[in-house]
C-alpha positions as CSV (number, residue, x, y, z in Angstrom):
1,M,179.3,129.5,127.9
2,A,175.2,129.6,127.8
3,I,173.4,130.9,124.4
4,N,170.4,132.3,125.0
5,T,168.1,130.6,122.2
6,T,164.8,131.7,123.7
7,G,165.7,135.4,123.1
8,A,166.6,134.8,119.4
9,M,163.6,133.0,118.9
10,N,161.2,135.3,120.2
11,L,163.4,137.9,117.8
12,D,162.9,135.8,114.9
13,V,159.0,135.3,115.5
14,A,158.6,139.1,116.1
15,T,160.6,139.9,112.7
16,A,158.7,137.3,110.9
17,F,155.2,138.7,112.2
18,D,156.3,142.4,111.3
19,R,157.0,141.0,107.8
20,A,153.8,139.6,107.4
21,S,151.7,142.4,108.8
22,L,153.7,144.6,106.6
23,Q,152.2,142.9,103.5
24,F,148.7,143.8,104.7
25,R,149.5,147.3,104.9
26,G,147.9,149.6,102.0
27,L,146.5,147.0,100.1
28,N,144.3,148.5,97.4
29,P,141.0,146.5,97.3
30,Q,140.3,147.3,93.6
31,E,143.4,145.3,92.6
32,P,143.5,142.2,94.6
33,G,145.8,140.8,91.9
34,Q,148.6,143.0,93.0
35,W,148.6,142.0,96.6
36,P,151.6,140.4,97.8
37,M,151.4,136.4,98.2
38,L,150.4,136.1,102.0
39,P,147.0,138.2,101.6
40,K,146.1,136.7,98.3
41,V,146.2,133.3,100.3
42,C,144.5,134.4,103.3
43,A,141.8,136.0,101.2
44,W,141.4,132.5,99.1
45,L,141.2,131.1,102.0
46,A,138.7,133.2,103.2
47,A,136.6,132.7,100.3
48,A,136.7,128.9,100.8
49,A,135.4,128.8,103.6
50,A,132.7,131.5,103.0
51,A,131.8,128.9,100.0
52,L,132.0,125.8,102.5
53,G,129.9,127.9,105.2
54,L,127.3,128.2,102.2
55,V,127.2,124.8,101.2
56,W,127.6,123.5,104.8
57,F,124.2,125.8,105.3
58,A,122.3,124.8,102.6
59,L,123.0,121.2,103.7
60,V,122.1,121.6,106.7
61,S,118.7,123.6,106.0
62,G,117.7,121.0,103.5
63,A,117.7,118.1,105.9
64,S,116.3,120.1,108.4
65,D,113.1,120.6,106.4
66,E,113.3,117.2,105.3
67,L,113.3,116.2,109.1
68,E,110.5,118.4,110.0
69,T,108.6,117.1,107.2
70,E,109.2,113.3,108.2
71,R,108.6,114.0,111.6
72,K,105.0,115.4,110.9
73,L,104.6,112.1,108.7
74,E,105.2,110.0,111.6
75,P,101.9,110.2,113.8
76,G,100.2,109.0,110.4
77,L,102.7,106.0,109.9
78,K,102.3,105.1,113.3
79,E,98.2,105.2,113.1
80,D,98.5,103.1,110.0
81,Y,100.9,100.7,111.3
82,R,98.8,99.9,114.4
83,G,95.8,99.7,111.9
84,K,97.7,97.2,109.4
85,L,98.9,95.5,113.1
86,S,95.5,95.1,113.9
87,Q,94.5,93.4,110.7
88,A,97.6,91.3,110.8
89,V,96.7,89.7,114.5
90,N,93.1,89.1,113.3
91,L,93.7,88.2,109.6
92,S,92.2,84.4,110.1
93,E,88.6,85.9,111.7
94,L,88.8,88.8,109.0
95,R,89.1,85.9,106.1
96,K,86.3,84.2,107.9
97,Q,84.1,87.3,107.8
98,K,85.0,88.1,104.1
99,L,83.6,84.2,103.1
100,Q,80.6,85.0,105.3
101,V,79.8,88.3,103.6
102,Q,80.4,86.5,99.7
103,E,78.5,84.0,100.7
104,Y,75.7,86.4,101.4
105,V,76.1,88.4,98.4
106,T,75.8,84.8,96.6
107,Q,72.4,84.2,98.0
108,L,71.2,87.5,97.5
109,E,72.4,87.3,93.4
110,R,70.4,83.8,93.5
111,Q,67.6,86.0,94.5
112,L,67.8,88.6,91.3
113,P,66.3,87.1,88.3
114,G,67.5,87.7,84.8
115,K,65.8,89.8,81.9
116,A,64.1,86.2,80.7
117,E,62.7,85.6,84.3
118,M,60.9,88.8,85.0
119,D,57.7,88.1,83.5
120,A,57.5,85.1,85.8
121,L,58.0,87.2,88.8
122,L,55.4,89.6,87.5
123,S,53.1,86.9,87.1
124,D,54.0,85.5,90.7
125,I,52.9,88.9,92.3
126,N,50.0,89.1,90.4
127,Q,48.8,85.5,91.5
128,A,49.9,86.1,95.4
129,G,46.9,88.7,95.2
130,I,44.7,86.9,93.3
131,S,45.0,83.6,95.9
132,R,44.0,86.2,98.8
133,G,40.8,87.2,96.8
134,L,42.1,90.9,95.9
135,Q,41.0,92.6,93.1
136,F,43.7,94.5,90.9
137,E,42.6,97.7,89.5
138,L,45.8,99.1,88.7
139,F,49.2,97.0,87.9
140,R,51.5,98.8,85.6
141,P,55.3,98.4,85.3
142,G,57.6,101.7,85.2
143,Q,60.4,102.7,83.8
144,V,63.6,100.3,84.2
145,E,66.2,102.2,86.6
146,I,69.6,100.8,85.6
147,K,71.7,100.8,88.6
148,D,75.7,99.9,88.7
149,Y,75.3,96.3,88.9
150,Y,71.6,95.6,88.8
151,A,68.4,97.1,87.5
152,V,65.2,98.3,89.4
153,L,61.7,97.9,88.0
154,P,58.9,100.1,90.0
155,I,55.3,98.6,89.6
156,A,52.6,101.0,90.4
157,L,49.7,98.9,92.1
158,R,46.4,99.3,93.4
159,V,44.3,96.4,95.0
160,T,40.9,96.3,96.8
161,G,40.2,93.9,99.2
162,K,39.6,93.0,103.0
163,F,41.9,94.3,105.7
164,H,43.8,91.2,106.5
165,D,43.9,89.8,102.9
166,I,45.7,93.1,101.9
167,G,48.0,92.0,104.9
168,A,48.7,88.7,103.6
169,F,49.0,89.8,100.1
170,T,52.0,91.9,101.6
171,A,53.2,88.7,103.6
172,D,53.2,86.7,100.4
173,V,55.3,88.9,98.6
174,A,58.1,89.5,100.9
175,N,58.0,85.8,101.0
176,L,58.6,85.6,97.3
177,S,61.7,83.4,96.2
178,R,63.0,86.8,94.2
179,I,63.6,90.1,96.1
180,V,60.5,92.2,96.1
181,T,60.0,95.4,98.2
182,L,56.9,97.3,98.6
183,H,57.1,101.4,98.9
184,N,55.1,104.3,99.6
185,L,52.1,102.0,101.0
186,N,48.7,103.9,101.4
187,I,45.5,101.9,102.9
188,A,42.3,103.9,103.0
189,P,38.5,102.8,102.8
190,I,36.8,102.9,99.6
191,A,34.2,105.3,99.3
192,K,30.6,104.0,99.2
193,D,31.7,100.7,99.9
194,A,29.1,98.6,102.1
195,G,31.4,95.3,102.3
196,G,33.9,97.0,104.2
197,N,36.9,96.9,101.6
198,L,40.0,98.7,101.6
199,A,42.0,100.1,98.8
200,M,46.0,99.9,98.9
201,D,47.9,101.9,96.8
202,A,51.9,101.0,96.6
203,V,55.1,100.8,94.4
204,A,56.5,97.1,94.2
205,R,60.1,97.7,93.3
206,T,61.6,94.1,91.7
207,Y,65.1,93.7,90.9
208,R,67.4,91.7,88.3
209,Y,71.1,91.8,87.5
210,L,72.7,93.3,84.5
211,D,73.4,91.2,81.6
212,A,76.8,91.2,80.0
213,T,75.6,94.0,77.6
214,E,74.0,96.1,80.1
215,L,77.6,96.0,82.1
216,A,79.7,96.9,79.3
217,E,77.1,99.9,79.0
218,V,77.2,100.7,82.6
219,K,81.0,100.7,82.6
220,R,81.3,102.9,79.2
221,S,78.8,105.6,80.4
222,R,80.6,105.8,83.8
223,A,84.1,106.0,81.9
224,E,82.7,108.8,79.9
225,A,81.2,110.6,82.8
226,D,84.8,110.7,84.5
227,K,86.3,112.1,81.3
228,A,83.9,114.7,81.1
229,K,84.3,115.5,84.8
230,A,88.1,115.4,84.3
231,A,87.8,117.8,81.5
232,R,86.0,120.3,83.6
233,K,88.7,120.7,86.3
C-alpha cells in the first residue's frame, strides 16, 4: 500500500505558511513589543539589513570620493615622475653643470671687493680716467645699497676729454679686475670749447660682498619683514 508523502508535505507547508501569516495580521505599529516572535525577528532582520546598507553606502561613497581625488592627482604625479626620471637619466650631466656654475660663481665672488678694498677700487677708477688724459669734474660716491648677498655703491661721474679717450676710459673700467658697470651714459659736446672736447655723464656702480655682520643684519631684517607680512594676513 503506497503512502502519498508529497500531499502530506504540501499540507504541512501550507499549514505553516498560514500560521506564519496569521502572526502578521492586525499588528499595531505603535506597540512592536506586543508583536509575535516571527514579526519581531523579521523587523530586527530588516533593521539590521538597513543599518548594514547605510554603512556600506557610506563606505562605498567615501571610497569613491577618495578614488576620484586620487585620479585627479594622477596626471600631476605622472608629470612629476617624468621630470624626476629625466633628471635621474641626466644626473651626471647635471652634476657637471652644477660644478661649472659653482666655479663661475666663485670667480665672480673673487671680483667683488670687501669693505677694505673699496678705497683702492675707487682709486683705480680715478686713475683709469687720468691715464687717458681726462678731467674729472665730478666724482661723487652715493649711498650704499644693501642687497641680499652683496652691496652696490653708485658713483656719479662727469669727465671731459676727447671722444677716443672717453671710449678708452670706458673700456679700461670694463677691464678692471673688480666688477664695475657704467649706467646712464650721456656724451655731449662742451659749449664754447674750441678743442672739440666732450663731456660724459654716467653712473658707475661698484659691487662688494657683505661681511658677516651685514649678512646677519640682512637676515634679521628679512625675518622681521616675513613676520610682519604673516601678521597682516
